[in-house]
Residue frames relative to the residue before (quaternion, step in Angstrom):
aa qw qx qy qz dx dy dz
M 1.0000 0.0000 0.0000 0.0000 0.00 0.00 0.00
S 0.2940 -0.7874 0.5181 0.1584 3.56 -0.55 1.14
S 0.4097 -0.7058 0.5239 0.2440 3.51 -1.09 0.78
S 0.4767 -0.6693 0.4910 0.2894 3.55 -1.06 0.77
P 0.5671 -0.6076 0.4190 0.3656 3.65 -1.04 0.65
P 0.5679 -0.6141 0.4165 0.3562 3.60 -1.05 0.71
K 0.4744 -0.6672 0.5000 0.2823 3.48 -1.07 0.78
P 0.5060 -0.6442 0.4658 0.3347 3.59 -0.93 0.74
L 0.5003 -0.6515 0.4841 0.3014 3.52 -1.08 0.81
N 0.3576 -0.7348 0.5406 0.2000 3.56 -0.98 0.87
R 0.1081 0.8196 -0.5500 0.1182 3.57 0.38 1.28
R 0.4283 -0.6795 0.5335 0.2650 3.51 -1.07 0.76
P 0.5150 -0.6350 0.4622 0.3434 3.63 -0.97 0.71
R 0.5052 -0.6585 0.4670 0.3050 3.57 -1.03 0.86
R 0.3380 -0.7585 0.5292 0.1744 3.55 -0.86 1.01
L 0.3194 -0.7551 0.5437 0.1793 3.55 -0.69 1.09
P 0.5899 -0.5767 0.4181 0.3805 3.60 -1.15 0.58
D 0.5732 -0.5866 0.4540 0.3482 3.53 -1.16 0.68
P 0.4238 -0.7267 0.4669 0.2725 3.67 -0.59 1.05
Y 0.6246 0.5331 -0.3527 0.4486 3.62 1.05 -0.63
F 0.6195 0.5372 -0.3396 0.4607 3.57 1.07 -0.70
L 0.6634 0.4994 -0.3052 0.4661 3.58 0.95 -0.91
T 0.6382 0.5260 -0.3281 0.4565 3.57 0.98 -0.81
G 0.6454 0.5250 -0.3175 0.4551 3.58 0.99 -0.80
I 0.6495 0.5163 -0.3167 0.4597 3.56 0.97 -0.89
V 0.6614 0.5034 -0.3076 0.4631 3.60 0.91 -0.92
S 0.6485 0.5225 -0.3236 0.4491 3.61 0.95 -0.84
V 0.6490 0.5134 -0.3194 0.4617 3.59 0.94 -0.87
L 0.6630 0.5043 -0.3082 0.4596 3.59 0.94 -0.88
L 0.6569 0.5053 -0.3164 0.4615 3.59 0.96 -0.81
L 0.6549 0.5051 -0.3133 0.4668 3.59 0.96 -0.83
A 0.6413 0.5178 -0.3230 0.4649 3.58 1.00 -0.80
A 0.6564 0.5053 -0.3137 0.4641 3.59 0.97 -0.85
L 0.6482 0.5140 -0.3157 0.4648 3.59 1.01 -0.84
Y 0.6401 0.5260 -0.3227 0.4577 3.59 0.97 -0.84
L 0.6745 0.4901 -0.2974 0.4652 3.58 0.89 -0.91
F 0.6374 0.5285 -0.3292 0.4540 3.58 1.03 -0.80
K 0.6751 0.4874 -0.2973 0.4673 3.59 0.91 -0.92
A 0.6403 0.5223 -0.3302 0.4562 3.59 0.97 -0.80
Q 0.6647 0.4944 -0.3060 0.4692 3.55 0.98 -0.85
L 0.6473 0.5287 -0.3186 0.4473 3.56 0.99 -0.86
Q 0.6832 0.4740 -0.2887 0.4745 3.58 0.90 -0.91
G 0.6792 0.5171 -0.2972 0.4278 3.53 0.95 -0.82
T 0.7559 0.3965 -0.2166 0.4738 3.56 1.09 -0.67
S 0.7894 0.3694 -0.1807 0.4557 3.60 1.04 -0.65
R 0.6165 0.5623 -0.3673 0.4109 3.60 1.11 -0.31
P 0.3540 -0.7558 0.5063 0.2168 3.60 -0.56 1.12
T 0.3049 -0.7404 0.5697 0.1850 3.54 -1.27 0.45
V 0.7330 0.2969 -0.1835 0.5838 3.57 1.30 -0.23
L 0.3616 -0.7191 0.5530 0.2152 3.56 -1.04 0.82
P 0.3848 -0.7343 0.4995 0.2513 3.63 -0.49 1.10
A 0.4987 -0.6842 0.4451 0.2916 3.57 -0.83 0.99
S 0.7418 0.4109 -0.2184 0.4829 3.59 1.08 -0.70
L 0.2854 0.8146 -0.4812 0.1533 3.60 1.26 0.17
F 0.8122 0.1962 -0.0926 0.5416 3.60 0.86 -0.90
A 0.2983 0.7992 -0.4856 0.1911 3.58 1.22 0.33
S 0.8021 0.2673 -0.1280 0.5184 3.59 0.99 -0.80
S 0.6573 0.4905 -0.3192 0.4748 3.59 1.19 0.33
G 0.1089 0.8448 -0.5154 0.0939 3.53 0.95 0.89
A 0.1605 -0.7701 0.6119 0.0821 3.54 -1.17 0.61
G 0.8241 -0.1498 0.0592 0.5431 3.54 0.41 1.23
G 0.6712 -0.4773 0.3009 0.4807 3.57 1.19 0.32
P 0.6328 -0.5456 0.3769 0.3998 3.59 -1.20 0.38
L 0.4623 -0.6632 0.5135 0.2877 3.54 -1.10 0.72
P 0.6127 -0.5499 0.3956 0.4071 3.62 -1.12 0.50
Q 0.3000 -0.7395 0.5735 0.1850 3.52 -1.11 0.68
M 0.3768 -0.6964 0.5676 0.2255 3.53 -1.31 0.38
G 0.7675 0.2942 -0.2357 0.5185 3.58 -0.61 1.12
S 0.5799 -0.6112 0.4424 0.3072 3.51 -1.39 0.09
N 0.5552 -0.6086 0.4599 0.3315 3.55 -1.16 0.65
E 0.6101 0.5645 -0.3480 0.4335 3.58 1.23 -0.35
A 0.4801 0.6794 -0.4377 0.3410 3.60 1.24 -0.19
P 0.5013 -0.6961 0.4284 0.2840 3.61 -0.98 0.78
V 0.7527 0.3358 -0.1841 0.5355 3.60 1.20 -0.41
R 0.1738 -0.7732 0.6055 0.0734 3.55 -0.91 1.02
V 0.0761 -0.7896 0.6089 0.0058 3.56 -0.76 1.08
V 0.0384 -0.7875 0.6149 -0.0180 3.56 -0.85 1.03
E 0.0902 -0.7622 0.6374 0.0672 3.54 -1.06 0.82
I 0.1956 -0.7255 0.6485 0.1219 3.55 -0.95 0.97
M 0.1305 0.8140 -0.5342 0.1870 3.55 -0.50 1.20
E 0.1011 -0.7316 0.6522 0.1711 3.49 -1.42 -0.24
Y 0.6095 -0.6549 0.3368 0.2936 3.52 -1.17 0.59
Q 0.6786 0.4780 -0.3113 0.4627 3.65 1.14 -0.31
C 0.5289 0.6588 -0.3885 0.3678 3.59 1.29 -0.18
P 0.4170 -0.7260 0.4830 0.2563 3.65 -0.59 1.07
A 0.6443 0.5188 -0.3306 0.4544 3.61 0.99 -0.76
C 0.6100 0.5394 -0.3541 0.4600 3.60 1.12 -0.61
A 0.6384 0.5074 -0.3232 0.4801 3.59 1.04 -0.76
E 0.6478 0.5147 -0.3157 0.4645 3.57 1.02 -0.78
A 0.6546 0.5009 -0.3081 0.4750 3.58 0.97 -0.85
H 0.6196 0.5395 -0.3397 0.4578 3.58 1.04 -0.76
A 0.6598 0.5151 -0.3134 0.4484 3.58 0.88 -0.94
R 0.6956 0.4737 -0.2797 0.4621 3.58 1.00 -0.76
N 0.8180 0.3454 -0.1356 0.4396 3.57 0.76 -1.07
S 0.5482 0.6759 -0.3971 0.2915 3.60 1.07 -0.60
P 0.6685 0.4841 -0.3432 0.4482 3.68 0.75 -0.80
M 0.6539 0.5122 -0.3064 0.4650 3.57 0.99 -0.84
L 0.6625 0.5076 -0.3126 0.4535 3.61 0.93 -0.84
R 0.6414 0.5154 -0.3272 0.4646 3.60 0.97 -0.83
R 0.6613 0.5071 -0.3111 0.4568 3.57 0.93 -0.88
M 0.6989 0.4719 -0.2820 0.4575 3.60 0.82 -0.96
A 0.6308 0.5147 -0.3399 0.4708 3.59 1.05 -0.71
G 0.6547 0.5145 -0.3078 0.4604 3.58 1.01 -0.79
E 0.6828 0.4638 -0.2744 0.4934 3.58 1.17 -0.58
G 0.5142 -0.6693 0.4040 0.3528 3.60 1.26 0.02
R 0.4754 0.7036 -0.4212 0.3186 3.59 1.21 0.29
I 0.8032 0.1201 -0.0487 0.5815 3.60 1.10 -0.64
V 0.1799 -0.6813 0.6780 0.2095 3.48 -1.45 0.13
F 0.1167 -0.8217 0.5577 -0.0092 3.54 -0.74 1.15
R 0.0723 0.7768 -0.6244 0.0397 3.54 -1.04 0.81
V 0.3065 -0.7314 0.5785 0.1907 3.53 -1.28 0.41
E 0.1784 -0.7253 0.6525 0.1278 3.52 -1.30 0.55
N 0.2821 -0.7927 0.5271 0.1196 3.54 -0.66 1.18
V 0.0679 0.7878 -0.6047 0.0958 3.59 -0.63 1.18
P 0.1942 -0.8056 0.5478 0.1147 3.64 0.00 1.21
L 0.3675 -0.7258 0.5408 0.2139 3.57 -0.92 0.93
P 0.6123 -0.5994 0.3665 0.3627 3.61 -1.03 0.73
G 0.7068 0.4866 -0.2760 0.4330 3.61 1.01 -0.66
H 0.6738 0.4577 -0.2869 0.5043 3.60 1.28 0.02
P 0.2109 -0.8457 0.4731 0.1285 3.62 0.20 1.21
N 0.7025 0.4591 -0.2859 0.4626 3.62 1.03 -0.63
A 0.4836 0.6662 -0.4421 0.3560 3.59 1.24 -0.07
V 0.6389 0.5270 -0.3370 0.4478 3.61 1.04 -0.68
P 0.6704 0.4680 -0.3309 0.4712 3.68 0.75 -0.82
A 0.6406 0.5133 -0.3349 0.4626 3.60 0.97 -0.78
G 0.6534 0.5087 -0.3108 0.4665 3.58 1.01 -0.80
V 0.6283 0.5231 -0.3346 0.4688 3.59 1.04 -0.74
F 0.6524 0.5024 -0.3159 0.4714 3.59 0.90 -0.89
A 0.6592 0.5069 -0.3189 0.4546 3.61 0.89 -0.90
T 0.6465 0.5165 -0.3186 0.4622 3.59 1.01 -0.80
C 0.6698 0.4857 -0.3049 0.4717 3.59 0.96 -0.80
V 0.6179 0.5174 -0.3510 0.4768 3.60 1.01 -0.73
A 0.6528 0.5114 -0.3159 0.4611 3.60 0.95 -0.82
A 0.6771 0.5079 -0.2935 0.4443 3.58 1.03 -0.79
V 0.7982 0.3187 -0.1587 0.4860 3.59 0.86 -0.91
S 0.7837 0.1294 -0.0795 0.6022 3.60 1.20 -0.49
P 0.0850 -0.8614 0.4965 0.0652 3.61 0.65 1.08
G 0.6300 0.5494 -0.3406 0.4304 3.58 1.09 -0.58
R 0.6844 0.4585 -0.2749 0.4958 3.58 1.27 -0.30
F 0.4340 0.7423 -0.4505 0.2402 3.58 1.21 -0.21
W 0.7162 0.4617 -0.2928 0.4338 3.59 0.68 -1.01
A 0.6119 0.5246 -0.3565 0.4725 3.59 1.10 -0.59
Y 0.6667 0.4842 -0.3055 0.4773 3.59 0.97 -0.81
H 0.5979 0.5624 -0.3365 0.4615 3.58 1.04 -0.81
A 0.6919 0.4680 -0.2768 0.4751 3.58 0.86 -0.97
T 0.6571 0.5242 -0.3169 0.4394 3.59 0.95 -0.85
L 0.6261 0.5374 -0.3404 0.4509 3.60 0.97 -0.79
L 0.7077 0.4512 -0.2614 0.4767 3.58 0.94 -0.86
E 0.7018 0.4780 -0.2741 0.4515 3.57 0.90 -0.89
Q 0.7536 0.2913 -0.1780 0.5618 3.59 1.17 -0.55
Q 0.1502 0.8497 -0.4920 0.1155 3.55 1.18 0.63
R 0.6589 0.5406 -0.3185 0.4149 3.58 0.94 -0.85
E 0.6053 0.5846 -0.3584 0.4042 3.59 1.17 -0.47
W 0.8234 0.2419 -0.0946 0.5045 3.59 1.07 -0.64
A 0.5219 0.7050 -0.4045 0.2588 3.61 1.12 -0.61
E 0.7881 0.2936 -0.1528 0.5189 3.61 0.98 -0.78
K 0.3998 0.7275 -0.4741 0.2936 3.60 1.23 0.25
Y 0.4402 -0.6651 0.5315 0.2854 3.56 -1.10 0.74
E 0.7468 0.2159 -0.1305 0.6154 3.57 1.01 -0.87
V 0.0695 -0.8679 0.4918 0.0053 3.56 0.11 1.29
D 0.5559 0.6615 -0.3944 0.3129 3.61 1.06 -0.65
P 0.6513 0.5128 -0.3581 0.4297 3.69 0.81 -0.76
V 0.6464 0.5026 -0.3285 0.4708 3.58 1.03 -0.72
L 0.6536 0.5126 -0.3163 0.4581 3.60 0.95 -0.83
V 0.6231 0.5166 -0.3361 0.4815 3.60 1.06 -0.70
R 0.6576 0.5151 -0.3140 0.4512 3.59 0.90 -0.91
L 0.6640 0.4946 -0.3123 0.4657 3.59 0.96 -0.81
A 0.6147 0.5306 -0.3482 0.4682 3.61 1.09 -0.66
R 0.6484 0.4988 -0.3101 0.4844 3.57 1.01 -0.81
Q 0.6199 0.5795 -0.3296 0.4138 3.57 1.05 -0.82
V 0.7409 0.3798 -0.2278 0.5049 3.62 1.03 -0.72
G 0.6264 -0.5839 0.3303 0.3968 3.60 1.25 0.22
G 0.3997 0.7166 -0.4854 0.3018 3.58 1.18 0.35
D 0.4761 -0.6445 0.5148 0.3047 3.57 -1.17 0.61
T 0.2285 -0.8338 0.4852 0.1310 3.58 0.06 1.27
T 0.5711 0.5764 -0.3949 0.4309 3.61 1.13 -0.46
V 0.6980 0.4447 -0.2654 0.4947 3.55 0.91 -0.93
V 0.6036 0.5462 -0.3561 0.4588 3.59 1.08 -0.67
R 0.6471 0.5116 -0.3202 0.4658 3.61 0.96 -0.84
R 0.6338 0.5230 -0.3345 0.4614 3.59 1.01 -0.75
C 0.6241 0.5250 -0.3274 0.4773 3.58 1.05 -0.79
L 0.6506 0.5179 -0.3139 0.4582 3.58 0.96 -0.87
K 0.6747 0.4997 -0.2953 0.4560 3.57 0.94 -0.87
E 0.7481 0.4249 -0.2240 0.4579 3.56 0.87 -0.95
R 0.8374 0.1852 -0.0477 0.5120 3.59 0.96 -0.83
G 0.3975 0.7689 -0.4470 0.2258 3.58 1.27 -0.13
E 0.6840 0.4811 -0.2977 0.4606 3.60 0.84 -0.93
Q 0.6412 0.5235 -0.3219 0.4596 3.57 1.01 -0.80
I 0.6643 0.4928 -0.3037 0.4729 3.58 0.92 -0.88
A 0.6438 0.5270 -0.3242 0.4502 3.59 0.96 -0.87
A 0.6560 0.5043 -0.3168 0.4637 3.60 0.93 -0.85
A 0.6538 0.5100 -0.3161 0.4610 3.58 0.99 -0.81
L 0.6448 0.5159 -0.3209 0.4638 3.58 1.00 -0.80
R 0.6527 0.5039 -0.3224 0.4650 3.60 0.94 -0.82
G 0.6655 0.5182 -0.3013 0.4448 3.57 1.03 -0.76
R 0.5537 0.6341 -0.3893 0.3739 3.55 1.19 -0.45
Y 0.6205 0.5608 -0.3665 0.4076 3.58 1.00 -0.69
S 0.6076 0.5473 -0.3595 0.4495 3.61 1.04 -0.67
T 0.6479 0.5063 -0.3086 0.4782 3.58 0.95 -0.89
Y 0.6509 0.5342 -0.2890 0.4554 3.53 1.00 -0.95
A 0.6970 0.4706 -0.2767 0.4649 3.58 0.83 -0.98
Q 0.6335 0.5349 -0.3330 0.4491 3.59 1.01 -0.74
A 0.6601 0.4901 -0.3038 0.4814 3.58 1.18 -0.52
G 0.6406 -0.5712 0.3082 0.4103 3.59 1.29 0.06
F 0.5816 0.5744 -0.3758 0.4366 3.58 1.28 0.14
S 0.1127 -0.8174 0.5617 0.0600 3.56 -1.16 0.51
S 0.7911 0.2265 -0.1123 0.5571 3.62 1.17 -0.33
V 0.2284 -0.7265 0.6242 0.1741 3.52 -1.38 0.13
P 0.5860 -0.1252 -0.7922 -0.1155 1.55 -2.31 0.92
V 0.1639 -0.7189 0.6611 0.1383 3.50 -1.38 0.43
W 0.1361 -0.7987 0.5850 0.0362 3.55 -0.83 1.05
S 0.0419 -0.7824 0.6198 0.0451 3.54 -1.09 0.69
V 0.1589 -0.7472 0.6397 0.0845 3.54 -1.19 0.73
N 0.8161 -0.1225 -0.0008 0.5647 3.55 -0.46 1.29
G 0.7603 -0.4110 0.1841 0.4682 3.54 0.96 0.99
R 0.6497 0.5057 -0.3167 0.4710 3.60 1.22 -0.32
I 0.3872 -0.7379 0.5056 0.2236 3.56 -0.73 1.08
V 0.0339 -0.8030 0.5932 -0.0461 3.54 -0.88 1.05
P 0.5759 -0.5578 0.4453 0.3986 3.63 -1.18 0.38
W 0.5336 -0.6549 0.4170 0.3354 3.58 -0.95 0.80
S 0.6274 0.5428 -0.3436 0.4401 3.58 1.16 -0.41
R 0.7391 0.3778 -0.2205 0.5122 3.62 1.27 -0.21
V 0.2681 0.7988 -0.5056 0.1856 3.57 1.19 0.40
E 0.6692 0.5171 -0.3196 0.4273 3.61 0.83 -0.93
S 0.6830 0.4695 -0.2976 0.4739 3.61 0.87 -0.87
E 0.6422 0.5131 -0.3293 0.4646 3.60 1.05 -0.68
I 0.6020 0.5350 -0.3563 0.4737 3.59 1.09 -0.62
A 0.6444 0.5164 -0.3208 0.4638 3.59 0.94 -0.87
S 0.6484 0.5064 -0.3194 0.4702 3.60 0.99 -0.80
A 0.6551 0.5068 -0.3117 0.4656 3.59 0.99 -0.81
E 0.6284 0.5211 -0.3384 0.4680 3.59 1.06 -0.71
R 0.6413 0.5101 -0.3313 0.4677 3.61 0.96 -0.80
A 0.6515 0.5142 -0.3176 0.4585 3.57 0.96 -0.86
A 0.6468 0.5146 -0.3228 0.4611 3.58 1.02 -0.78
R 0.6480 0.5056 -0.3178 0.4728 3.60 1.00 -0.79
D 0.6726 0.4946 -0.3012 0.4608 3.58 0.89 -0.92
G 0.6715 0.5024 -0.3042 0.4518 3.57 1.02 -0.77
G 0.6803 0.4983 -0.2933 0.4504 3.57 1.16 -0.51
R 0.5441 0.6307 -0.4058 0.3761 3.59 1.23 -0.06
């Protein structure tokens, strides 16, 4: 008696995971890892104090003019460059307040120019500002403000020098002497400005603007309140 062949098993086909579900899980994990990496990077590498000697040996044509008196109890420093949109925004917010406080003897304010590698016109603008400061120091702050307030006129220009010359003339700078400074020292100043970013990055910084009040780094949107806190601390310390 022959045996009948075995009946095939009635197995259901194995269901594979939904590919969209797997893609979503992988995306969430990658985003979480990126968030944790950025949080760790910011938490460990971002300085909270501006070293007093940060630019002591990286001069670019000499120190720029300061606003206010050295006798003022509060020192405000802005690290900036002229092609940075956030620097123009910070200038628009803080400049009237800084001029008023410097005139009242409450602060002394200075800027440190650090052109970022991704902003090619920041170096020429910094060279022009340095030359204006050297030959017409009384016009520096007007030129500084004009570069930031009219940033859109020159920031993306291929041939930027004619615009920078026109803006120097606009604020009353002696463009003949400025041109002589550019011819004699322009390359040296440009090299020094480019070298500043290396010093800046080695100190743990990567972007601009950075503001400090009495050496303590603060958000640019809170400079005025931080100045008031520093003034209170100075008064309390003098009692």
